[in-house]
C-alpha positions as CSV (number, residue, x, y, z in Angstrom):
1,M,0.0,0.0,0.0
2,P,2.1,2.9,-1.3
3,P,1.8,6.5,0.0
4,Q,-1.3,8.2,-1.3
5,D,-0.3,11.9,-1.1
6,N,2.5,11.8,-3.7
7,A,1.6,11.1,-7.3
8,Y,5.2,10.7,-8.3
9,A,5.9,8.2,-5.5
10,L,2.8,6.3,-6.4
11,E,3.9,5.9,-10.0
12,K,7.4,4.9,-9.0
13,S,6.0,2.4,-6.6
14,K,3.9,0.9,-9.3
15,E,7.0,0.6,-11.6
16,L,9.0,-1.0,-8.7
17,F,6.2,-3.4,-7.9
18,Q,5.9,-4.6,-11.5
19,R,9.6,-5.0,-12.0
20,E,10.2,-6.9,-8.8
21,A,7.1,-9.1,-9.4
22,Q,8.9,-10.4,-12.5
23,I,11.3,-12.2,-10.1
24,L,8.5,-14.2,-8.8
25,Y,7.1,-15.0,-12.2
26,Q,10.4,-16.7,-13.1
27,I,9.8,-19.4,-10.5
28,Q,8.4,-22.6,-11.9
29,H,8.9,-25.3,-9.3
30,P,6.3,-27.8,-8.0
31,Q,7.3,-27.1,-4.4
32,I,6.7,-23.4,-4.7
33,P,3.2,-21.9,-5.2
34,Q,2.9,-20.5,-8.8
35,F,2.6,-16.8,-9.0
36,R,-0.4,-16.1,-11.3
37,A,-1.0,-12.3,-11.6
38,T,-0.7,-8.8,-10.2
39,F,-3.4,-6.2,-10.1
40,A,-4.1,-2.8,-8.5
41,Q,-7.3,-1.7,-6.7
42,D,-7.9,1.5,-4.7
43,Q,-4.2,2.4,-5.3
44,R,-3.0,-0.8,-3.6
45,F,-1.0,-3.5,-5.3
46,F,-1.8,-7.2,-5.1
47,L,-0.1,-10.5,-5.9
48,V,-2.1,-13.7,-6.8
49,Q,-0.6,-17.1,-6.3
50,D,-1.8,-20.7,-6.0
51,Y,-3.4,-22.0,-2.8
52,V,-1.6,-24.8,-0.9
53,E,-3.8,-27.3,1.0
54,G,-2.0,-28.3,4.2
55,K,-0.6,-27.2,7.5
56,T,2.6,-25.2,8.2
57,Y,5.3,-27.0,10.2
58,R,4.8,-24.5,12.9
59,A,1.2,-25.6,13.3
60,I,2.2,-29.3,13.3
61,L,4.9,-28.6,15.9
62,D,2.4,-26.8,18.1
63,E,-0.1,-29.7,17.9
64,R,2.6,-32.3,18.8
65,K,4.0,-30.2,21.7
66,A,0.5,-30.0,23.1
67,Q,0.5,-33.8,23.1
68,G,4.0,-34.0,24.6
69,F,5.9,-34.8,21.4
70,V,8.3,-33.3,18.9
71,F,9.5,-34.3,15.4
72,P,11.7,-37.5,15.3
73,E,15.1,-37.4,13.6
74,N,14.1,-39.4,10.5
75,E,11.2,-37.0,9.7
76,V,13.4,-33.9,10.1
77,L,16.1,-35.4,7.9
78,Q,13.5,-36.1,5.2
79,L,12.3,-32.5,5.4
80,V,15.9,-31.1,5.0
81,R,16.5,-33.4,2.0
82,Q,13.3,-32.4,0.3
83,V,13.8,-28.7,0.8
84,L,17.5,-28.6,-0.3
85,P,16.7,-29.3,-4.0
86,V,14.1,-26.4,-3.9
87,L,16.8,-24.0,-2.6
88,A,19.3,-25.2,-5.2
89,Y,16.7,-24.3,-7.9
90,L,16.1,-20.9,-6.4
91,H,19.8,-20.1,-5.9
92,G,20.5,-21.1,-9.4
93,K,18.2,-18.3,-10.5
94,N,20.0,-15.9,-8.1
95,I,16.9,-15.8,-5.8
96,V,17.4,-16.0,-2.1
97,H,14.2,-16.8,0.0
98,R,15.4,-14.9,3.1
99,D,12.6,-16.0,5.4
100,I,12.8,-19.8,5.9
101,A,11.1,-20.8,9.2
102,P,8.5,-23.4,10.3
103,D,5.8,-20.8,9.6
104,N,6.8,-20.6,6.0
105,I,7.0,-24.3,5.0
106,I,3.7,-26.1,4.4
107,L,3.4,-29.8,4.4
108,R,1.1,-30.2,1.3
109,E,-1.8,-32.6,1.9
110,N,-2.0,-34.3,-1.5
111,D,1.6,-35.5,-1.9
112,R,3.2,-34.9,1.6
113,L,5.9,-32.7,0.2
114,P,7.1,-29.4,1.9
115,V,6.2,-26.2,0.0
116,L,8.1,-22.9,0.5
117,I,5.8,-19.9,0.9
118,D,6.1,-16.2,1.9
119,F,9.2,-15.1,0.0
120,G,11.3,-12.4,1.7
121,V,11.5,-10.5,-1.6
122,V,7.8,-9.7,-1.3
123,K,8.2,-8.3,2.3
124,E,11.2,-6.2,1.3
125,L,9.3,-4.9,-1.7
126,A,6.4,-3.9,0.6
127,T,8.8,-2.1,2.9
128,R,10.4,-0.2,0.1
129,I,7.1,0.8,-1.4
130,Q,6.0,2.3,1.9
131,S,8.6,5.0,1.5
132,P,10.2,4.7,-2.0
133,D,12.1,8.0,-1.7
134,T,13.7,7.2,1.6
135,V,17.4,6.3,1.4
136,R,18.0,3.4,3.8
137,P,21.3,1.5,4.4
138,H,19.4,-1.8,4.2
139,T,16.0,-3.4,4.5
140,T,15.7,-6.0,7.3
141,V,13.8,-9.1,6.2
142,G,13.8,-12.4,8.1
143,K,12.8,-13.8,11.5
144,L,14.9,-13.1,14.5
145,G,16.8,-16.2,15.5
146,Y,16.3,-17.9,12.2
147,A,18.0,-15.4,9.9
148,P,21.8,-15.2,10.3
149,T,23.6,-12.2,11.7
150,E,24.7,-10.8,8.3
151,Q,21.2,-10.7,7.1
152,M,19.7,-9.0,10.2
153,Q,22.5,-6.5,10.6
154,T,23.4,-5.5,7.1
155,G,20.5,-6.7,5.0
156,R,22.7,-8.8,2.8
157,A,21.5,-12.4,2.2
158,Y,23.4,-15.2,0.4
159,P,22.5,-18.7,-0.6
160,N,24.0,-20.1,2.6
161,S,21.9,-17.6,4.6
162,D,18.9,-19.8,3.5
163,L,20.9,-22.9,4.5
164,Y,21.4,-21.3,8.0
165,A,17.7,-20.7,8.4
166,L,16.8,-24.2,7.2
167,A,19.2,-25.7,9.8
168,V,17.7,-23.6,12.6
169,T,14.2,-24.7,11.5
170,A,15.4,-28.4,11.7
171,V,16.8,-27.9,15.2
172,V,13.6,-26.2,16.4
173,L,11.5,-29.1,15.1
174,L,13.8,-31.6,16.8
175,T,13.9,-29.9,20.2
176,G,10.6,-28.1,20.4
177,R,12.6,-25.0,21.6
178,E,12.8,-21.6,20.0
179,P,16.2,-20.3,18.6
180,Q,16.5,-17.8,21.5
181,E,16.5,-20.7,23.9
182,L,19.2,-22.6,22.0
183,F,21.7,-19.8,21.1
184,D,24.3,-18.5,23.5
185,E,24.9,-14.9,22.6
186,T,27.9,-14.6,24.9
187,T,29.9,-17.2,23.0
188,M,27.9,-16.9,19.8
189,T,27.4,-20.7,19.7
190,W,24.5,-23.0,19.4
191,R,23.8,-25.3,22.5
192,W,21.2,-27.7,21.4
193,Q,22.7,-31.2,21.1
194,R,22.6,-31.9,24.8
195,L,18.8,-31.9,24.6
196,L,18.5,-35.0,22.4
197,N,20.4,-38.0,21.1
198,L,21.0,-37.4,17.4
199,N,23.0,-39.1,14.6
200,P,26.5,-37.5,14.9
201,G,26.8,-37.1,11.2
202,F,23.5,-35.3,10.9
203,A,24.3,-33.1,13.9
204,Q,27.7,-32.1,12.3
205,V,26.0,-31.1,9.1
206,L,23.4,-28.9,10.9
207,N,26.1,-27.3,13.0
208,K,28.2,-26.4,9.9
209,M,25.0,-24.9,8.3
210,M,24.6,-22.7,11.4
211,S,28.1,-21.5,11.6
212,Y,28.5,-17.8,12.6
213,R,30.8,-16.9,9.7
214,T,29.5,-17.3,6.2
215,T,32.8,-18.8,5.0
216,D,32.6,-21.6,7.6
217,R,29.2,-22.8,6.2
218,F,28.4,-24.9,3.2
219,Q,28.4,-22.7,0.2
220,S,25.5,-24.4,-1.7
221,A,22.5,-26.7,-1.2
222,N,24.3,-29.3,-3.3
223,E,27.2,-29.4,-0.9
224,V,24.8,-30.1,1.9
225,L,23.1,-32.9,-0.1
226,Q,26.5,-34.4,-0.7
227,A,27.4,-34.2,3.0
228,L,24.1,-36.0,3.8
229,Q,25.2,-38.7,1.2
230,M,22.2,-37.9,-1.0
231,P,22.1,-40.2,-4.1
232,P,23.0,-38.4,-7.3
233,S,19.7,-39.3,-8.9
234,V,17.9,-36.8,-6.7
235,A,20.0,-33.7,-7.6
236,P,17.7,-30.7,-8.2
237,I,16.4,-30.2,-11.7
238,P,14.5,-27.0,-12.5
239,Q,10.8,-27.5,-12.6
240,T,11.2,-31.1,-11.4
241,P,10.5,-32.4,-7.9
242,P,12.9,-35.0,-6.4
243,P,11.8,-38.6,-7.3
244,S,9.3,-39.8,-4.8
245,G,10.7,-43.3,-4.8
246,I,13.9,-42.4,-3.0
247,Q,13.8,-43.2,0.7
248,P,16.3,-41.6,3.2
249,P,19.0,-44.0,4.4
250,Q,18.3,-45.7,7.8
251,S,19.9,-44.1,10.8
252,P,22.5,-46.0,12.8
253,P,21.0,-48.1,15.7
254,D,21.9,-45.6,18.3
255,S,20.0,-42.8,16.5
256,R,16.7,-44.6,15.9
257,M,15.0,-42.7,18.6
258,E,11.2,-42.8,18.8
259,T,9.3,-39.6,19.2
260,V,9.7,-38.7,22.9
261,A,7.7,-36.7,25.4
262,V,8.4,-33.0,26.0
263,G,7.7,-31.1,29.2
264,R,6.9,-34.1,31.4
265,R,9.5,-33.1,33.9
266,S,8.4,-31.3,37.0
267,A,8.4,-27.4,36.9
268,P,11.9,-26.0,37.3
269,D,12.9,-23.9,40.2
270,P,12.3,-20.2,39.4
271,A,15.6,-19.3,40.8
272,T,17.3,-21.5,38.1
273,A,14.8,-21.1,35.3
274,N,17.1,-18.9,33.3
275,T,20.0,-21.3,33.3
276,A,18.4,-24.2,31.4
277,L,21.2,-24.3,28.9
278,N,23.9,-24.6,31.6
279,R,22.4,-27.6,33.3
280,A,24.2,-30.9,32.8
281,E,20.9,-32.8,32.6
282,P,19.0,-32.3,29.3
283,T,15.3,-31.6,29.2
284,I,14.6,-34.3,26.6
285,P,15.7,-37.8,27.6
286,T,18.7,-39.1,25.8
287,R,19.9,-42.7,25.2
288,S,23.3,-43.9,26.4
289,S,26.0,-44.6,23.9
290,L,26.5,-48.1,22.5
291,W,30.2,-48.1,23.5
292,D,29.2,-47.7,27.2
293,D,27.9,-51.3,27.2
294,P,30.8,-53.8,27.7
295,W,28.6,-56.7,26.4
296,A,28.0,-54.8,23.2
297,V,31.7,-54.1,22.8
298,G,32.5,-57.7,23.3
299,A,29.9,-58.9,20.8
300,I,31.3,-56.5,18.2
301,G,34.8,-57.7,18.7
302,T,33.8,-61.4,18.3
303,G,31.9,-60.5,15.2
304,L,34.9,-58.8,13.6
305,V,37.1,-61.9,14.4
306,L,34.6,-64.2,12.7
307,L,34.2,-62.0,9.7
308,T,38.1,-61.8,9.3
309,G,38.4,-65.6,9.4
310,L,35.6,-66.2,6.9
311,G,37.1,-63.6,4.5
312,S,40.5,-65.3,4.6
313,W,39.0,-68.7,4.0
314,T,37.1,-67.4,1.0
315,L,40.1,-65.7,-0.5
316,V,42.3,-68.9,-0.2
317,R,39.6,-71.0,-1.8
318,A,39.2,-68.6,-4.7
319,L,43.0,-68.6,-5.4
320,M,43.2,-72.5,-5.3
321,N,40.1,-72.9,-7.5
322,P,40.2,-70.3,-10.3
323,A,37.0,-69.9,-12.3
324,P,37.1,-71.4,-15.9
325,T,37.7,-68.9,-18.7
326,P,34.4,-67.9,-20.2
327,A,33.5,-68.6,-23.8
328,P,34.6,-66.0,-26.4
329,T,31.0,-65.0,-27.0
330,Q,30.5,-64.3,-23.3
331,A,33.6,-62.2,-23.0
332,I,32.6,-59.6,-25.5
333,V,31.7,-56.7,-23.2
334,A,30.8,-54.4,-26.1
335,S,28.0,-56.7,-27.3
336,P,24.7,-54.8,-27.7
337,S,22.7,-57.8,-26.6
338,P,20.6,-57.1,-23.6
339,T,21.2,-60.6,-22.3
340,V,24.8,-60.2,-21.3
341,S,25.5,-61.5,-17.8
342,P,25.6,-58.8,-15.1
343,R,29.1,-60.1,-14.1
344,V,30.5,-58.7,-17.4
345,S,29.3,-55.1,-16.5
346,P,31.8,-53.1,-14.4
347,S,29.0,-51.7,-12.2
348,P,25.3,-52.8,-12.1
349,S,22.8,-50.2,-13.3
350,P,20.3,-49.2,-10.6
351,S,17.5,-49.3,-13.1
352,P,17.3,-51.2,-16.4
353,S,15.2,-48.5,-18.1
354,P,15.6,-45.1,-16.4
355,V,12.6,-42.8,-17.0
356,A,13.1,-39.0,-17.0
357,D,11.2,-37.1,-14.4
358,P,8.1,-35.2,-15.8
359,V,8.7,-31.5,-16.5
360,T,6.0,-28.9,-17.2
361,F,6.7,-25.6,-19.0
362,S,4.4,-22.6,-19.3
363,Q,4.4,-19.7,-21.7
364,R,1.9,-16.8,-21.8
365,L,0.6,-15.7,-25.2
366,N,-0.9,-12.2,-25.2
367,L,-2.8,-12.3,-28.5
368,T,-3.8,-9.3,-30.5
369,D,-7.4,-9.6,-31.8
370,G,-7.4,-11.3,-35.1
371,K,-3.6,-11.7,-35.4
372,L,-2.2,-15.2,-35.9
373,V,0.6,-16.3,-33.5
374,S,2.9,-19.3,-34.2
375,R,5.1,-21.2,-31.9
376,D,7.4,-24.2,-32.8
377,G,9.9,-26.4,-31.1
378,T,10.7,-30.0,-30.0
379,L,8.8,-31.8,-27.2
380,R,10.0,-34.9,-25.4
381,S,8.0,-37.7,-23.9
382,N,8.4,-36.5,-20.3
383,E,7.5,-32.9,-21.1
384,T,4.2,-31.0,-21.0
385,L,4.0,-27.5,-22.6
386,N,1.2,-25.1,-21.6
387,F,0.5,-22.0,-23.7
388,I,-1.6,-19.6,-21.5
389,V,-4.1,-17.5,-23.5
390,P,-6.0,-14.7,-21.7
391,A,-9.4,-14.4,-23.3
392,Q,-12.9,-13.0,-22.8
393,Q,-16.2,-14.7,-22.9
394,G,-17.6,-14.8,-26.4
395,Q,-14.3,-14.6,-28.2
396,E,-13.5,-17.3,-30.8
397,L,-10.3,-19.3,-30.3
398,T,-8.7,-21.3,-33.1
399,A,-5.7,-23.6,-32.5
400,S,-4.0,-25.7,-35.2
401,L,-1.1,-28.1,-34.4
402,T,1.2,-29.9,-36.9
403,G,3.6,-32.6,-35.9
404,E,3.2,-36.3,-36.1
405,G,4.1,-37.1,-32.5
406,V,2.3,-34.3,-30.6
407,L,-1.3,-33.7,-29.7
408,M,-3.0,-30.8,-27.8
409,S,-5.8,-30.2,-25.4
410,V,-7.7,-27.0,-24.9
411,L,-8.5,-26.4,-21.2
412,A,-10.7,-23.8,-19.6
413,P,-9.4,-21.6,-16.7
414,N,-10.5,-24.3,-14.2
415,K,-8.2,-26.8,-16.0
416,D,-11.2,-28.8,-17.4
417,A,-11.6,-29.5,-21.1
418,V,-13.5,-26.7,-22.8
419,D,-15.8,-29.2,-24.5
420,D,-15.9,-32.9,-25.5
421,R,-13.9,-32.4,-28.6
422,S,-11.0,-30.4,-27.2
423,T,-8.9,-33.3,-25.7
424,R,-5.9,-34.8,-27.5
425,V,-6.6,-33.3,-30.9
426,S,-4.7,-31.5,-33.7
427,N,-7.3,-28.8,-34.4
428,W,-9.9,-26.9,-32.3
429,Q,-12.1,-24.0,-32.9
430,G,-14.9,-22.6,-30.8
431,E,-16.5,-19.8,-28.8
432,L,-15.1,-19.4,-25.3
433,P,-17.7,-19.9,-22.5
434,F,-16.3,-17.4,-20.0
435,S,-13.4,-15.0,-19.3
436,G,-10.0,-16.0,-17.9
437,D,-6.8,-17.8,-18.7
438,Y,-7.2,-20.7,-21.2
439,F,-4.6,-23.4,-21.7
440,V,-3.4,-24.9,-24.9
441,Q,-1.6,-28.0,-23.6
442,L,0.8,-30.0,-25.7
443,K,2.0,-33.6,-25.0
444,T,3.7,-36.3,-27.0
445,V,1.8,-39.3,-28.3
446,K,2.4,-42.4,-26.1
447,G,5.5,-44.3,-27.3
448,I,7.1,-41.3,-29.0
449,T,10.5,-40.3,-27.5
450,K,10.4,-36.7,-28.9
451,S,8.7,-34.9,-31.8
452,D,8.9,-31.5,-33.5
453,F,5.7,-29.4,-33.6
454,K,4.3,-26.1,-34.8
455,L,1.3,-24.4,-33.2
456,D,-0.8,-21.7,-34.7
457,V,-3.2,-19.8,-32.4
458,N,-5.7,-17.1,-33.3
459,L,-8.2,-15.2,-31.1
460,K,-11.1,-13.1,-32.5
461,S,-13.6,-11.0,-30.8
462,P,-17.3,-11.1,-32.0
463,P,-18.5,-8.1,-34.0
464,D,-20.1,-5.4,-32.0
465,P,-23.9,-5.5,-32.0
466,T,-25.8,-2.7,-33.7
467,P,-26.2,0.2,-31.2
468,P,-29.7,0.6,-29.9
469,S,-30.0,4.1,-31.4
470,P,-27.8,4.3,-34.5
471,A,-29.2,7.7,-35.5
472,V,-27.7,9.3,-32.4
473,K,-24.3,10.8,-33.1
474,P,-21.7,9.5,-30.7
475,S,-20.4,12.0,-28.1
476,P,-16.8,13.2,-28.4
477,I,-14.2,11.1,-26.7
478,E,-13.7,13.6,-23.9
479,S,-16.5,15.0,-21.8
480,P,-17.7,18.5,-23.1
481,T,-17.6,19.6,-19.5
482,N,-13.8,19.0,-19.3
483,P,-11.9,22.1,-20.6
484,A,-8.5,20.3,-20.7
485,N,-7.2,19.7,-24.2
486,N,-5.1,16.6,-23.5
487,P,-5.9,15.3,-20.1
488,T,-4.1,12.3,-18.7
489,V,-6.1,9.1,-18.4
490,Q,-5.4,7.0,-15.3
491,S,-7.0,3.6,-15.6
492,Q,-7.8,1.2,-12.7
493,T,-9.6,-2.1,-12.7
494,V,-12.5,-2.4,-10.4
495,V,-12.9,-5.8,-8.6
496,I,-16.2,-6.5,-6.9
497,P,-15.7,-8.6,-3.8
498,P,-17.1,-12.2,-4.0
499,G,-20.7,-12.5,-2.8
500,Q,-21.4,-8.8,-3.5
501,T,-22.9,-6.9,-6.4
502,G,-21.2,-3.6,-6.0
503,T,-18.4,-1.5,-4.6
504,Q,-17.6,2.1,-3.7
505,V,-14.5,4.1,-4.9
506,S,-13.3,7.2,-3.2
507,D,-10.7,9.2,-5.1
508,S,-9.8,12.7,-6.4
509,T,-9.3,14.2,-9.9
510,S,-8.5,17.5,-11.6
511,P,-9.1,19.1,-15.1
512,K,-5.8,17.6,-16.2
513,V,-6.7,14.0,-15.2
514,I,-9.5,11.6,-16.2
515,K,-10.0,8.8,-13.7
516,R,-11.1,5.7,-15.7
517,Y,-12.5,2.6,-14.0
518,L,-12.7,-0.7,-15.9
519,V,-15.6,-2.9,-14.9
520,N,-15.9,-6.4,-16.4
521,A,-19.5,-7.3,-17.0
522,Q,-21.5,-9.8,-19.1
523,Q,-24.1,-9.4,-21.8
524,G,-27.5,-9.0,-20.3
525,Q,-26.3,-7.7,-16.9
526,V,-27.4,-4.3,-15.6
527,L,-24.5,-1.9,-14.9
528,S,-25.1,1.3,-12.8
529,A,-22.8,4.1,-11.8
530,R,-23.5,7.1,-9.6
531,L,-21.4,10.0,-8.3
532,G,-22.3,10.6,-4.6
533,D,-19.9,13.5,-3.9
534,G,-17.7,15.8,-5.9
535,N,-18.0,18.4,-8.6
536,A,-17.5,16.0,-11.5
537,T,-19.4,14.1,-14.2
538,L,-19.4,10.7,-15.8
539,V,-18.7,9.3,-19.3
540,I,-19.6,5.7,-19.9
541,R,-17.9,3.8,-22.7
542,Y,-18.4,0.4,-24.4
543,P,-15.5,-2.1,-24.2
544,S,-14.4,-0.8,-27.7
545,G,-13.9,2.7,-26.2
546,E,-16.9,4.3,-28.0
547,P,-19.1,6.4,-25.7
548,V,-22.4,4.9,-24.7
549,E,-25.3,6.9,-26.2
550,D,-26.8,9.5,-23.7
551,A,-24.1,8.6,-21.1
552,S,-21.8,11.6,-21.3
553,G,-21.8,14.5,-18.8
554,V,-24.1,12.6,-16.4
555,I,-23.8,12.0,-12.6
556,Q,-25.7,8.7,-12.6
557,W,-26.4,6.0,-15.3
558,N,-27.7,2.5,-15.5
559,A,-28.6,0.2,-18.4
560,Q,-28.7,-3.4,-19.5
561,L,-25.5,-4.3,-21.3
562,P,-25.6,-5.3,-25.0
563,R,-22.3,-7.1,-25.0
564,T,-19.6,-8.7,-22.7
565,G,-16.3,-7.0,-21.9
566,D,-14.6,-4.3,-19.8
567,Y,-16.8,-1.2,-19.7
568,Q,-15.2,2.1,-19.0
569,I,-16.5,4.6,-16.4
570,D,-14.7,8.0,-16.8
571,V,-14.8,10.6,-14.1
572,V,-14.0,14.1,-15.4
573,A,-14.0,17.5,-13.7
574,N,-13.5,21.2,-14.4
575,E,-11.7,21.8,-11.1
576,N,-9.8,19.9,-8.5
577,T,-12.3,17.8,-6.5
578,N,-12.7,14.7,-4.3
579,F,-15.5,12.3,-5.3
580,R,-17.2,9.1,-4.3
581,L,-18.3,6.7,-7.0
582,D,-20.8,3.8,-6.5
583,I,-20.7,1.0,-9.0
584,N,-23.1,-2.0,-9.2
585,V,-23.4,-5.0,-11.6
586,Q,-26.4,-7.3,-11.3
């Protein structure tokens, strides 16, 4: 919500908002909500993004703590591994999230994957818009305790600043404690491991991610994945989630700790309540080390002796009984035959027929009325290509596809097929049933590895119906009551809240400015506009821009609409004035 009393600042804020919003449009990842649109209303700027069904990790942690539990190690390890590829994708686009915390990660209900929300770039943008002309050394974005020192003190954020916040999030989920309870500001160190028994390797990785100095941390998400011994098959690929079939490796026996109760100890002495981190006894019960058990140590020693003897016996037997030389036809390693024995291969393949992960691409087509647009390229079997076509109800869409191995589907804004003849076809033509973003979706024919294609798309508006009174001469474009020769037109889209039929706009204008309000309405609806206050008049225009007959220089107007589209309501004045405009659509 930018400042309202400075026209220059408002315009600069709008420019800044649109430029920065483009950063969010670049993001195409299944574990990040898709940013769909921006719009302005009442001199406020809005972002629209996909809804995510699920609970934040903060909400889940609060529910578990209420029952006396926290997150177990295997669940937190899985979370870290599933978020790291998302960060690798973002950092590859030079985007730093800057606000990772349990509140900003949602466990999505349908596939149980973590989804990153609430990007810090949006919060920084909002702060800068509040006072766009103010010179500030930095803009602070991030949650206290989760964001590293360099981010909170200087405003600078790096890829490993996100890694720091992810590690703090993991520790909070493991312990049920907030960062302020776990960080010693005197020594600038984290003191959390005494609260639970954790796999030493995992703990070492988390501690390195949370190092005070940026140079002491991992420098990329991929480095953390390697430190966690992540299989290479789950390296992050843009627009592709990690394969769901990969399961995290089992923890060593001494770290397979069940979810344990929290807060079941008696209330601490108030005199020592502030020294919880200095007590030798942890709040969460821990399990003794395996090496403290002499029986276990003896059993391990015996096992090693037996394994050594068995290995020596096997080696001697192999040397005394060499295997017969294989037949020449079996020794040809380069044979293309798929029946070659696995013993011939230097390393067995993990999968006989690897299948590439599915990838979805999207491209918006802003079509000019009646102008043909063509797109061509090559599509692979694992790829889906969506061409997004903004259109109005009543417009005619024509799509023609050439290419032997590719078919298209024409989908309505709700992602359903437009009709029963718009699925997996080469050609489609029809009148669009309602306004919104339509999708021309391309996929390969089953069994085709890849195929070239060419797509031609055309969008036509229906001809304007005959005006009800053709003999009436249209009014001039500008209101006769406005003395300005070349006034500036400031347009704004009016959005009527769901469940309501109208809205009210309060604004100001002058002889040098025409305030234009765009109202989307359907054929047959009744549109009404009335000026409640202010020394101004109205000019109502059809979607084509032509003035509506007998609707110029009036203070109120209503009529049944002859066509569908964005009707224009202009407010013009002979002097500087504040006004109130009531708009209704029924």
